[in-house]
N, C-alpha and C positions, 0 to 999 in steps of 0.2 A: 536484498532485493532491488533497493536505490540505487547501487555501484553496478549493477547487472542489466538494470534497466537500463541505464543509461548508455553505456555501453553500446547497447541496441541502435539509440539516438544516434551515436554516435556516425553509425555508418551511412546515415543521411544529413548528417548536420556540419560535419566537417571537424567543429572543436563542441566541446561539453567541457563546461567547467564546473569545478567545483571550490568550497573553499573549506582549508585544512583548523583554521581556527577553532580552538575546543574541540577537537576528535580527535579520537584516540588513534595511537599506530597501528592496527588492525583495518581501522577503517582509509587509511592513507595507502595503506601496503593495498587494498582494493581496487581505491582509487588509479594508481600507479600501476594495476596488473590490467585496466579494463582499458587504461589510455587516453586517461581524464586528465584534465588541465587545470592545477594547481592558482588561484587566484591568492593575494594577501588578506585579502578582506571579503565581509558581506559587502560591503558597500560597493567593492571592484566588482565583484560580479554584477553584484542589480545592476552596475552601469553598464557595464559590456553586453549583458544578454539580451537577445530578444525575446526569448522561454524561457521562465522561468519552474519548473518541474516538482513540487515538492512530495516528497514520496518519506514519509519521517514514521514513528509513533503517532499513532494518533493523537495522546494527549500532549502533543508538542505543535500538534498542525496549526494550533490558532495563534501560537506565540510565533509560528517563524510567517503566518502570513503576515502576522502586526509587524515582524520587522523588518522584512520586505516592503512594502505600505509605507511604512513610516523612513524608509531612503528614497521613495517618488519615484517606484519602478512603473515605466510606460510602456510596458512589454505584455506579452500573454503570458498568465499565467495561468498552471496548469495544477489544479488542489486534487493530487491523488492517494489519498489516505482515508482511510478505515472511519470516516466519522459519521454522524448521523447528517440527514437531510438538511437538519435547521441550522447545523453548523456549518455546511455548505453555504448554505444563502449567509449570513454571518458574514464569512471570510468574503464572498463575493461582493457583500456589500462594502467591506473593511476594504477592498483594493479599487471600487468601485472610481474612487476619487480621481484616480491617476491612472492606473493600469486600462492598457487597451483593451483587454477583454479577461473575462477568468471562464477556464474549463472546468466544468465538474468529471471528475474520473476515480475510475476502480478498478484495480487489478485483482483479478482473479486465479489464484492460481501459484507454483513456485519460480522461484527465479528464474529467468529464461538462460540456464545454464546445459551443457549439452543438448540431451533431447526434448526438455521441458520448454513449451509455450506455452505459456500463462496469457489470458483477454486483458484488452484494457478498454473497459466499458468509458464511454465518452456520453454528456449532453452538456448541452451547449448551444450558443451561435452555429449555420451550419458550417458558415466561411473558417471559422476558428478551428471547431472540430476537424475540419479539412485539414488546416494546416498541422493539427498533431498527426492525424494518419496517414500524413504527407513522412512525418520524423520517422515513424517506425514502419514504411512499408517495406516490405519485403526480408522486417528482420524477425526473430523468435517471438515478438511479442506482436498479438495480432489484434487490429482495434475492432471497435464495435460499438455507432453510434447508438444511444438509446431514442433519443428526443431534442430539442432545445432547450427544456426546462434544467435548470442551476438544482439540484438535488434528488433528481433520479440517478443517475450511476451510482451516486453513496446510498442512495436508497434499495438498489441492488445488492451493494454489496455490504449494508446492516443486515439486510433478509439472509444472504448467503451466510452470517455470521451466527446471525440468531442460531442455525439447525445447523450447521457446520461444526464450529468451533464450541456451541453450550453440549453439543452431543458427543465430546471427545470427552468436555467437561465432566458430563453425566457417567460416560463409561468409569472415567478415572476415580467417578466417586464411589462408584458400585464397590467397585472390587475392594475401595480400601475399607468399605463397611463389611465387602465377604471376607476377607481377610483379615478383619479384626475378629470375627466369628470362625476363621479356622474354616471356611465353605466357597473360598476362591476359586479351588477346582469344579468345585462341583456349580458355581458362577459360568467357568468357564463350559461346561458340558452343555451347560442348559442353552447357553449362547451359541454353540454349535449347531444347535437344533437348527438356526435360523441362518438365511441365508443375507447376506449384505449388511451384518449387524456390526457396530462401531465395539460392539462388547465382546467380538472373538478376537479383535486388532490389539492383543494386550500390551503386545513390543510399543506401540503410539505413546503408553501411558505416561512414558517418562519422558518424551518428547514432546507432550502436554504442559506436565511441569515445568521444562526449560523453557519453555514460551510464554509463562503465567504471567510474566512480566507487561510484554505485549498484548496478550490476549486478554485477561485484566479489561484494562480502558478500553479495549475495541468492543469488549461484550459488554461495557458502561454505555456507550455511544448506541447498539444496538439496541438497551435495552432506553 
């Protein structure tokens, strides 16, 4: 998600920086493929960037913000992770002493690759939200302002997560229970009598398991 969203911002910014320090070869390959510019350290990135866009696993969001704040970042910080509204407020306060402003963001949808068009919901001061909207104008990331209160975008994401991801997890648990007793096909037959139920999408169960490392902390935030 991070690399693909960064590539969309590149269309309107001229340059998007990233720091390969401590990152994997897979991350480096994505960054190169999307045309991102590598800088040696996070300190170099913070010193050169006008906008820092944080899009990472939710468990790391506050650590990233703390590192950026510790380096005296004076630009615009976009907190776009799947975190609770309370954590978004804490991060805004953490950066409040140095950063120009903090915008609360939430990405809903799949990475903007191919025909996928995720939505980026934003909340914060109108002028700063406007700058973020300009970054993604005309790209596959569509922006939507929710209001001026930090935490509103995070609240929307948490609300969506509470239903969408919890529903997928419950479907996986349901089939685990049914298979344990040899009635998983019967459960599929029952589920097939209802339209629009995640219980009919058994192929997604494997994807749910593969994403558990990231979904777990996100569901903790929703809780």
